[in-house]
C-alpha positions as CSV (number, residue, x, y, z in Angstrom):
1,M,-22.2,20.3,12.0
2,F,-18.3,21.1,13.1
3,E,-16.7,23.6,12.4
4,Y,-13.4,23.2,9.8
5,R,-11.1,24.9,12.0
6,Q,-12.4,22.8,15.2
7,V,-11.3,20.0,13.7
8,L,-7.6,22.6,12.8
9,Y,-7.9,23.1,16.9
10,F,-8.9,19.1,17.6
11,R,-5.3,18.1,15.6
12,A,-3.1,21.2,17.3
13,V,-4.4,19.5,20.7
14,A,-4.0,16.2,20.1
15,S,-0.6,16.9,18.9
16,C,0.6,19.4,21.7
17,G,-0.6,16.6,24.2
18,S,-2.5,19.7,25.9
19,I,-4.8,23.0,25.5
20,S,-2.5,25.3,27.2
21,A,0.4,24.4,25.0
22,A,-2.5,24.1,22.0
23,A,-3.4,27.3,23.1
24,A,-0.4,29.1,22.9
25,K,0.6,27.9,19.5
26,L,-2.3,28.7,17.6
27,H,-2.4,32.0,19.2
28,I,-5.6,32.4,20.7
29,A,-7.1,32.4,24.9
30,Q,-7.0,28.9,26.6
31,P,-10.5,28.9,27.4
32,A,-11.5,29.8,23.8
33,L,-9.5,26.8,22.4
34,S,-11.2,25.1,25.6
35,A,-14.7,25.9,24.8
36,Q,-14.0,24.5,20.8
37,I,-12.7,21.4,22.0
38,M,-16.2,21.3,23.8
39,S,-18.5,21.8,21.4
40,L,-16.8,20.0,19.1
41,E,-17.5,16.8,21.5
42,Q,-21.4,17.2,22.4
43,K,-21.4,17.9,18.4
44,L,-20.2,14.4,18.0
45,G,-21.4,13.2,21.1
46,Q,-18.8,11.4,22.5
47,P,-15.8,12.9,24.4
48,L,-12.4,12.8,22.1
49,F,-10.2,13.7,24.8
50,S,-9.4,12.2,28.2
51,R,-8.2,15.3,30.3
52,H,-5.7,14.3,33.7
53,A,-3.5,16.7,35.1
54,R,-0.6,15.7,32.6
55,G,-2.6,17.6,30.0
56,V,-4.8,15.1,28.3
57,S,-5.1,12.3,25.4
58,L,-7.2,11.1,22.6
59,T,-9.9,8.5,23.9
60,P,-10.5,5.4,21.3
61,H,-13.5,7.8,20.0
62,G,-10.7,10.6,19.1
63,E,-8.6,8.1,18.0
64,V,-11.4,7.0,15.3
65,F,-11.7,10.7,14.7
66,S,-8.1,11.7,14.3
67,V,-7.8,9.9,11.3
68,H,-10.7,11.4,9.8
69,A,-9.6,15.2,10.6
70,D,-6.1,13.7,8.7
71,L,-8.0,12.8,5.7
72,I,-10.9,16.4,6.1
73,V,-7.2,18.7,6.2
74,A,-5.7,16.5,3.1
75,R,-9.1,17.3,1.4
76,F,-9.6,20.8,2.2
77,E,-5.9,21.8,1.2
78,A,-5.8,19.5,-1.7
79,A,-8.8,21.7,-2.9
80,E,-6.8,24.9,-2.4
81,H,-4.1,24.1,-4.2
82,A,-6.3,23.1,-7.3
83,V,-7.6,26.1,-7.0
84,K,-4.9,28.1,-7.1
85,T,-2.2,26.3,-9.4
86,L,-5.1,25.8,-12.1
87,N,-4.0,28.0,-14.9
88,Q,-0.5,27.0,-14.0
89,E,1.1,23.8,-15.8
90,I,1.3,21.2,-13.6
91,G,4.5,19.8,-12.1
92,G,6.2,19.7,-8.6
93,P,7.1,16.6,-7.0
94,V,5.9,13.2,-6.5
95,T,6.7,9.9,-4.7
96,I,6.0,6.4,-5.8
97,G,6.4,3.3,-3.4
98,L,6.5,0.5,-5.7
99,P,6.6,-3.5,-4.4
100,I,9.8,-5.3,-6.0
101,T,7.2,-7.4,-7.9
102,V,5.4,-4.8,-9.8
103,A,7.9,-2.6,-10.0
104,N,9.7,-4.9,-13.0
105,V,6.5,-4.5,-14.6
106,L,5.9,-0.6,-14.4
107,T,8.9,1.2,-12.8
108,G,10.2,1.6,-16.7
109,P,7.2,2.7,-18.5
110,I,5.5,4.9,-15.5
111,L,9.3,7.2,-15.9
112,A,8.8,6.8,-19.6
113,A,5.1,7.9,-19.6
114,V,5.9,10.9,-16.7
115,N,9.1,12.4,-18.5
116,S,6.9,12.4,-22.3
117,Q,3.6,14.3,-20.5
118,H,4.3,15.9,-17.8
119,P,8.0,16.9,-18.0
120,N,8.2,19.3,-15.1
121,I,6.8,16.7,-12.2
122,E,9.5,15.5,-10.4
123,L,9.3,12.0,-9.9
124,A,11.1,9.5,-7.1
125,I,10.2,5.6,-7.2
126,V,11.0,3.6,-4.1
127,E,10.9,0.2,-4.6
128,A,11.1,-2.5,-1.7
129,L,9.2,-5.6,-1.0
130,S,5.2,-5.3,-0.2
131,G,5.4,-5.1,3.3
132,E,7.5,-2.5,3.7
133,I,5.9,-0.6,1.4
134,A,2.7,-0.8,3.2
135,R,4.1,0.5,6.3
136,W,5.5,3.6,4.7
137,H,2.7,4.2,3.3
138,V,0.6,4.0,6.5
139,D,2.9,6.7,7.9
140,G,2.9,8.9,4.8
141,R,6.2,8.3,2.9
142,F,4.6,8.0,-0.5
143,D,2.1,10.3,-2.4
144,L,0.8,7.7,-4.5
145,S,1.8,3.6,-3.7
146,V,0.9,0.4,-5.3
147,L,-0.1,-2.0,-2.8
148,Y,-1.3,-5.9,-2.5
149,R,-4.5,-6.4,-0.8
150,F,-6.6,-9.2,0.4
151,T,-10.0,-8.1,0.0
152,P,-9.7,-4.1,-0.3
153,A,-12.5,-1.7,0.1
154,Y,-12.4,-0.2,-3.4
155,D,-12.8,3.9,-2.8
156,E,-11.7,6.9,-4.0
157,E,-8.2,6.7,-2.1
158,V,-7.9,2.8,-3.2
159,V,-8.2,2.1,-7.3
160,P,-7.9,-1.7,-8.7
161,L,-5.3,-2.1,-11.6
162,V,-5.0,-6.0,-11.6
163,V,-5.6,-9.7,-9.4
164,E,-2.5,-11.2,-9.6
165,D,-2.8,-15.3,-8.5
166,L,0.4,-16.5,-6.1
167,W,2.5,-19.1,-8.5
168,A,4.6,-21.9,-6.5
169,F,8.7,-21.6,-8.4
170,G,11.3,-23.7,-8.5
171,R,13.1,-26.6,-10.3
172,K,11.8,-28.5,-13.4
173,S,12.7,-31.2,-11.2
174,T,10.4,-30.6,-7.9
175,L,7.9,-29.1,-10.0
176,E,7.6,-30.1,-13.4
177,Q,5.5,-33.1,-12.4
178,F,2.6,-30.7,-11.7
179,G,1.7,-29.0,-14.6
180,A,0.5,-26.1,-14.9
181,E,-1.3,-25.7,-11.7
182,I,-0.2,-27.2,-8.5
183,P,-3.2,-27.9,-5.0
184,L,-1.9,-25.8,-2.3
185,D,-1.9,-29.1,-0.4
186,E,1.0,-30.6,-2.5
187,L,3.3,-27.7,-1.1
188,E,2.9,-29.8,2.2
189,S,6.0,-31.8,1.4
190,L,8.1,-29.0,0.0
191,A,10.0,-26.7,1.8
192,I,9.2,-23.4,1.7
193,Y,11.6,-20.2,1.1
194,H,9.8,-17.1,2.0
195,T,10.0,-13.1,2.9
196,S,9.3,-12.5,6.8
197,P,5.9,-12.8,7.7
198,S,4.8,-9.3,7.7
199,H,4.4,-9.3,3.8
200,V,1.6,-9.6,2.2
201,C,2.7,-12.9,-0.2
202,R,3.6,-14.6,2.9
203,E,0.3,-13.3,4.7
204,A,-1.6,-14.4,1.8
205,L,-0.3,-17.9,1.3
206,M,-0.4,-19.0,5.3
207,S,-3.8,-17.7,5.6
208,A,-4.7,-19.7,2.5
209,A,-3.3,-22.9,4.4
210,S,-5.2,-22.2,7.8
211,S,-8.2,-22.0,5.8
212,K,-7.6,-25.7,4.3
213,R,-5.7,-27.1,7.0
214,V,-2.6,-27.5,5.4
215,Q,0.4,-27.6,6.7
216,L,3.6,-25.6,4.8
217,R,7.5,-25.9,6.1
218,V,8.8,-22.4,6.2
219,V,12.2,-23.5,6.4
220,A,14.3,-19.9,5.9
221,E,13.1,-16.6,5.3
222,V,14.8,-14.4,3.5
223,D,13.7,-10.6,2.7
224,S,14.9,-11.1,-0.9
225,I,12.8,-12.4,-3.5
226,V,16.0,-12.1,-6.0
227,R,17.9,-14.4,-3.2
228,L,14.8,-16.5,-2.5
229,N,14.3,-16.7,-6.7
230,E,18.1,-18.0,-6.4
231,M,17.8,-20.4,-3.3
232,A,14.9,-22.4,-5.1
233,L,16.6,-23.2,-8.0
234,G,20.0,-24.0,-6.2
235,S,18.0,-26.7,-4.4
236,N,15.0,-28.7,-3.9
237,G,12.5,-26.2,-2.2
238,I,10.4,-23.5,-3.8
239,T,9.4,-20.1,-3.1
240,V,6.2,-18.6,-4.1
241,F,5.1,-15.2,-5.5
242,P,3.0,-13.8,-8.3
243,L,4.7,-15.0,-11.6
244,A,5.8,-11.0,-12.2
245,S,8.0,-11.5,-9.8
246,I,9.9,-14.2,-11.7
247,P,12.4,-13.0,-14.0
248,P,12.3,-14.3,-17.5
249,S,15.9,-16.4,-17.5
250,A,14.6,-18.0,-14.1
251,L,11.0,-18.9,-15.5
252,A,13.8,-20.4,-18.5
253,T,15.5,-22.8,-16.1
254,G,12.9,-23.7,-13.9
255,H,9.3,-24.3,-13.7
256,A,6.5,-22.0,-12.5
257,C,2.8,-23.8,-11.3
258,R,0.1,-21.4,-10.4
259,I,-1.6,-22.7,-6.3
260,V,-5.0,-24.3,-7.1
261,S,-7.6,-25.7,-4.7
262,P,-7.8,-23.0,-3.5
263,D,-7.1,-20.4,-5.5
264,I,-4.9,-17.3,-4.1
265,A,-5.4,-13.9,-5.3
266,L,-4.1,-10.4,-4.2
267,A,-5.1,-7.5,-5.4
268,T,-3.2,-5.2,-6.8
269,T,-4.1,-1.4,-6.2
270,I,-2.7,2.5,-6.4
271,E,-3.8,4.2,-3.3
272,T,-3.5,8.1,-2.0
273,S,-1.5,8.7,0.7
274,P,-3.8,8.9,3.9
275,K,-1.6,11.8,5.4
276,R,-0.4,13.8,2.7
277,S,-2.4,16.2,0.7
278,P,-3.1,15.0,-3.2
279,T,-2.5,17.3,-5.9
280,R,-2.6,18.1,-9.3
281,A,0.8,15.9,-10.2
282,T,-0.4,13.5,-7.8
283,E,-3.3,13.0,-9.5
284,A,-1.9,13.5,-13.4
285,V,0.5,10.6,-11.9
286,L,-1.7,8.3,-11.1
287,H,-4.0,8.9,-14.2
288,L,-0.7,8.1,-16.4
289,I,-0.3,4.6,-13.7
290,R,-3.0,3.1,-14.5
291,G,-2.8,3.6,-18.2
292,V,0.8,2.1,-18.0
293,A,-0.9,-1.4,-16.0
294,H,-3.2,-1.5,-18.4
295,E,-1.3,-1.6,-21.3
296,A,1.0,-3.6,-19.9
297,L,-1.9,-6.0,-18.8
298,A,-3.1,-6.0,-22.7
299,N,0.3,-6.8,-24.5
300,G,1.1,-9.9,-21.8
301,R,4.4,-7.6,-20.0
302,W,2.4,-8.6,-16.6
303,V,2.4,-11.9,-17.0
304,G,0.0,-13.6,-14.4
305,A,-2.0,-10.6,-13.7
306,R,-6.0,-10.2,-15.3
307,A,-8.0,-7.4,-15.2
308,A,-9.2,-6.0,-11.4
């Protein structure tokens, strides 16, 4: 079994791209650092670095180990922080990333719950489209992110909140004839306004269409849910999102149909940062978000959602 210090040495070498530079940064002798890296590689049974004239670079095995090394260090730091702050009141900064569709439901209740139960937590909420939240989550911008997933692998970093179906939304004259549900293949005849392809709702829609060999026409791409709803109401086209993304005022003048044959569902999850160490404040906010989400589901505020 490798040692924790070897994980730290590995990360330093990977960051510096040079054993000599990493040795200087760590204030240890270069031969000693080289020996530790070689020992780590022997214990893992795979080379982690390619050696060349300019220094070192990660091998494919090294790339995989690097992801886990970040998680190992984050867990050690979290354990240290939890022990040191056990007798202190929960507080400190917590940053949350929320897709706009989810923020419409959760932002207000989250702020109220945190201010009421943990007033020393300094909460920051960033609202954006799902694709942007997903990218920033990977980059480590947030302590917690609410994300849409096709088929998430639930674990301690990924906590399910709800499941949301995709709905077509447009003018009553365009969609009312279909009633409450519209088969996916009926969308072939309709102009679709949607986000750019990197966003999860767009990916889910196009993936379902491809699996059923349905040809969809995306006639305009606009990365703004507000504008997409306006465009759908102002023309004979439609847009497709979870029902919670459509404000009540728009629903009163337009019509929404749940897409069926097949159903297109997204798992809405809350996930801890892959690059930040979780703190007691982070864990407290995660617990509050789960409670707020379950309450919104129970009282009907999270329209179109169901239990995960």
